[in-house]
N, C-alpha and C positions, 0 to 999 in steps of 0.2 A: 650822239649817233646821227650820222647823216643819212637821210632817206631820199631816194630818187623815185619820182613818179612820172611815167611816160603817158602820153595821150596822143590822139590824132590818128590812130590806126583805123582800118576798116576795109570794106570791100569796094574796089574801084575797078573800072574797066581799063583794059590796056590802052595806053596813050594818055591816061589821066594823070592827075597830080595829087600829092598828099603833102601835108606839112605836119611832121611829128614834133612834139614838144616833150621836154623832160625838165621838170622842176626839182631842184634840190632844196631840202629843208633841214633845219638843225642849226646849231651854233657853228657857223662856217666862217673861218677867217679868210680863207682864200681857196679858190679852185684853180689849179695850175693846168689841168688838162681835162678836156671832155672827149668822149668818143661815142660813136654809134656803131653797134655790131648788129649782125642779123644771123639768124639760124633757121634754115629751111628744114622741113621734116626729113629726118634721117641723115642730116649733114652736120658738120661742125659749125661752131659759131665763128663767123669771120668779121673782120673789121670792114666797115663801110666808109667811115670818115672820122677824122679826129682834128681837134684844134687845140693849140697850146697857147697859153698866155705869153704875149710878147712876140709871137711868131705870126706874121701876117699871111702866111701861106698854109692853109689847111691841107691836110693829107687825105687823098681819096683813093679808094680801091679802083683798079683799072676797070672793073666790071660796071662801075657806076659813074666813072669820071665823065663830066660833061652833062650829066643828068641830075646831079645831086649838089646841094649847097648846104654846108654846115655853118651855123652862126650861133652867137651867144649873146645873152643880155646879162652883164655882170651885176647890174642893179638888182635883178630879181633871181639871180643864180639859176638861169634857165638856158638850156641849149635847144636848138631847133635843127631839124633836118628837112629840107625841102627836096622832094623827089618828083621829077618831071618825067614825062614820057614813060610811065610805068609799063613794065613788061611782066608777063606771067612768071618769069624766073625771078622776079623781085619778091614773090610771095614768101614770107618768112615772119618770124617773130623778131621784132626790132628791139634791141636793148640799148640803153644808154649807160655810160660809166663815167664817173667823175673821180678825179684824184686831186687831193689838196690837203688843207690843214684845218682842223676843227678844234673844238674845246677838248676833244679826246686825243689830239695829236694828229699825225698823218693818217689819212684815210684813203681808201679806194672802195667806192660803193657802186653797186649795180641796181638798176631798176628792175621791176618785175616783168617788163616786156610789154609790147603792144603789137597785136597781130595785124599784118598787112596782107590782104588777099587780092591778087590781081587776076581778073577774069579775062579770057581771050575773046 
């Protein structure tokens, strides 16, 4: 079973930056795609950014494009999300998701989420 654990959320003032991390654990043979989603109170969960193995061009939501960078460390099975110039509308629970292949076969696992609160 593949488990994802996010960290790095917190309270930050508008204009500040945060770096979220998400580490995968388990017997993982490969992770083909990582993604970061966020869900604000009362709203649906939306994609923020994703990155696919073998593709040098990450995908970013229009709402964060230019302020967000997704990166990964294959050695440690960790994905990062750097968010700059945070705005109050970035307040949400941020979730990571990983898709790949483990000892149990193909998997798609979600983390428990990390809360980001941006004060104005």
